N, C-alpha and C positions, 0 to 999 in steps of 0.2 A: 483268640487267642492271648492270652491275658497274662499281666505279670501284674503281682500287687510291692509288699514290702517284701523287709528281706526273711519274713517270717510267712513269707505267701498268703498273706495276711486277707482276706479282701471277703464283704459282705453280701449278698441278697440286694440288701437296698442299692447299694453301686454297680449292678449290673443292673436289676430292674430300673432305675435311675437315668443311667445311661447309654443304653440298647434298650427303649422301652417297647421293639415286638422281639426282642431276644429272651425264650423261655431258655432258662440256666435252668441243667436238670443236673443232680447228685444222686449215684446210691447211695440208699441211706440204708445205717446199722440197724434202728429202732427207730422209733415216733418221735424221739425227741432229736433225732437229724433228722425227722422227712421237709425236704427243704419247699413242697410240692408245696402245703399248705401255705407257707409261707408268703411263695411268690403268688398267692389266687389272693392273701388278702392284700397284699404291695398293692395286682393289678386292678386289684376293686378299688381302692382308695385313688390307684392314679387313670385308668380310662376311665372311668363312670361319671369322672371329674374334669373330665376336659375334650374341648371338643374332637371331633374325629380329624381333621385335620394338623390337627397341634400334635395331635399324638402319632402321629403320623413319621413327623422329623425324625431323623436320629441327636441325641444332645451325649457327650460327651461324660463315662464317670472319671475321678481323680488323676488326671495323668499321671499317676505312678501306676495305676492298669498296665498301660500303655508301655511302659519303657522295660528294653531289653539287652541284657547285656550277656558279658562272657563270667562276666562271675555277679548271679544278682545281691548275693550277700555282702560285694562291696560294697561301699558308698563312692566309688567314681564315677562319674557319668560319663565315661567311654562306652556308646553303645547305639542305640535307635530309639526314636518313637515308630511302634507299630504298626501305625496306621500312615506315617510321611514311608518308611520306606517299601507298605505292602503298593502306593502307586510312584515310587520310584523303577521297584523292578518292573513293572510294566510300563514304562517309560517315561513318566510324569512328573515334573515337579508344580509346588504351590506356592500362591502368590497370594500375600496379603499385602491389603490394599492401606489399612487400618493404619496411623501413626504408629510405630513400635521404637519412637526413638529413645523412649527412657531408657529402655533394654527389653530386653527378652523376656516375658516369663510364661514359663510352658505350659503352664494351666489359663492363661489369656490365652495363649496362642490355638489350642485348645476350640476354642467357644464363636472365637476367633472368624468373619466373613472369607473364603476366601475365592481363587480362579483357578483353574486349570492353565497348566506351563506343558508345550513340547515342543520340545529343538526351541526356538525360537519363534515360537509362536503363543501366543495364548490368549483364551477361549474368553469372550468378554459378556460372561453369563457368571455372577454372585448366587456361587452355595452358602446356603446358613454354615457351614462347619466344617473340616474336616471331615469326619466320617458322613455327611451326604454328599460329598465328593467321589472320595471313596466307596462309596455304595454303589452311585450310581455307575463311575467308568466299573465296578464288577456286574452290574448287573448288564450293562453292552458289550462285557465280554463272553459272557452268560446269553444270552438273548440276540447278540446284535444281528447275528444273519438272521432274524426274525421281524428286525428293524429294516432292512434292505427295502421290503418294497412299499414303505411309509417314508420315505425321508425327497421324495422327489421334492415338494413345496417346501423344503424345511430352511430356513437361514440359518446361517452358523456364521457370528459376528466377533470375526477373529482378526487381531492386531499385532502387528511387528513386535517384541518382548523390546524393551529402551533398554542399556545400560544401567541406567538404578535401577532399574527391575532386576534383572540382574545380581547390579548387588546383593543388593536386598533377596533375594530366593537364598546366592551362598551363605549370606550370614547367619537365617533361617538353620540352613543345613545342617552347616558347621555344629550345632545347636543339637540337633533334634537325629543329623543323622549322620554323627561325627565317626563310622565305624559302614562303610557300603562292602566293605569283602564280607561282613559276618553277617547283613544284612543280608544278600545274596547268594549265604548255605543255607542263612534259614530256611528259607524261599524258595533255596534251590530253582531260582532260574537262572538260565545264558540269555547273552543277547534274542536269539534264535527259538525261544523258546514257546514266542505267541504263536510262530509258523508252524511248527512244532504239534502242536497240542489243537489246532487248528482254530485257534482265535480269527476274528475275521480282520482283514487290513481295517487298520485304523483311517479313520477322517472325521474331520471338526461334527459334519452332519449327521455321525450315527450318534455323538453323544449326546449334541442334541436331542435327537430321535428317541435318547434315554431317558435322559433328564423328564419328560413327559411320561414317556412309558414306567417310567420305574416309581411314579406318585400316582398310575393307574394299581402296581403291581402292590403294592404298598397299604393303599389303599384298600382295594381287597379282602388283603392281611390283614387289614384292623376291622375290618366288618367281620372279620371271621372268628376273631378274638370275641368281640363285643356279644356275638349270638352264640358262643360257646361258653362264655363266662360264666354265667346264670347254673348251669351243668356244673362247670369243676365246684362255683361255689359251694353249691349241695353237695359231692360228694367230695372236698379237699383234695382235690384230684384233680392233676391234668392230665388228657389223654382227647383221642379222637372223638367228638362227636357228629353221630350223622343226622345230622336236620335236612328235612325234607323242606326242597325250595316252597 
């Protein structure tokens, strides 16, 4: 889910830069609107000149692409950041340890390292940015039951949240999540949503296991893209290529 400026303008460059493994497709009216060709070209430029590991970590696009409000055409900043809201409705908050004494800049917050918070507990693990944390949490909800058998030897470092940390979280939420009711309606979340929909019971050990499992999963996807990219470049089209192992 993306939002853009008041005219709903965004670009392929932003989406490809923002989430390198997200292949956004549009319906094409004619050749001049063929986004496949643009995406193949951009993927060629970015993926072939980066290491496999660095291309797996998500990097945010411009911050206005993640902002949602009830009146998109308004300059009013009452609404929510999609990344913060999705984590919030799943029961998490975000703590940013880096100094923000000079004030909160949304664009800077999107690229700062973050830590996950749930209730009064903070996981002592630093994620590259908010998108990294969000993808791991969603991966945990998706694959959590499969991770249960591999969690016996995993150590999760969890600490109690301090009052000063709570204040900092509240300050950031007041800026990026100031319409919680609207966010809840958009994402259709209720307190019992996870239990009703079969998401596994939460524990920090599962989140820590999901961090490594997500990295393996994304690396596998990245390898598949690298293998298929030469075929996409030749056909100037994105499609599933059956490649013999």
